Residue, then its C-alpha position, 0 to 999 in steps of 0.5 A: x475472535x471467531x475461527x471460521x476454518x482458518x479465517x479469524x475474524x474480530x469483533x464488528x467486521x463487515x464483510x461484503x458477501x461477494x468477498x473472497x477469503x482464503x484461509x489462513x487469514x486474520x481480521x482485526x476488530x472493526x474492519x470493513x471489506x468491500x465488494x469483491x475484495x480477495x484476502x488470499x492466504x497469509x494475510x493479517x489485517x490489524x484493527x479498523x482496516x477499510x478495504x474498498x471494492x475490488x481490492x486484492x491482498x495476498x500474503x501481506x500484513x496491514x497494520x491498524x487504521x489503514x485505508x486501502x482504495x478500490x482495484x488496489x493490489x498488495x502482494x507480500x507487503x507490509x503497511x505500517x499504521x495509519x496508511x491511506x492508499x488511493x485507488x489502483x495502487x500496486x504494492x509488490x513483494x517485500x515493500x514495506x510502507x511506514x506509518x501514516x504515508x500517502x499513496x496516490x492513485x495508479x502509483x506502484x511500489x516495486x519489490x523490495x522498496x522501503x518507504x519511511x513514515x509520513x511520505x506522500x506518493x504522487x498519482x501515477x508514480x513508480x517507486x523502484x528505490x527506497x525512500x528514506x528522506x524527504x517528504x514526497x516523490x513526484x512523477x514529473x520530470x521537469x517543473x517551472x524551474x527545471x529539474x528540482x529535487x533533493x540530492x541523493x533523495x529524489x536526484x540520484x545518480x540513476x535519475x540523472x543517468x536516465x535523464x541523460x538518455 
């Protein structure tokens, strides 16, 4: 691992010349950092992490084999093994994403939210509460059959209160 003024870079790492890295940062082996990416202080990337263009990561830990889509923002979050973030995803402070989750375009994971492994977060969804059971969160309220979802997972008391409003 090469140390360049507090920026530790593993083997076979590709960093676009326009990327901005602010020490201290650790980048594992075989990572790819795209154009205009910002890796701000206290960011750690595991092996085989791909960060697409214009993404910003600050004070976060990204485990190996994770893909972060373009224009995504991660601030003080933890992404476990094998996650796939699409474009314009925002992950806020103290959020933790379990192994092998898919987070689709324009999704927002709010502060303090915990998402257990193998979950799918649909396009343009704002996740305000932790997701422990179930497999996905949908952004639509009414489907063809009315309101559907798992009780106390997708249909929570807070959700029903918002529906009543």
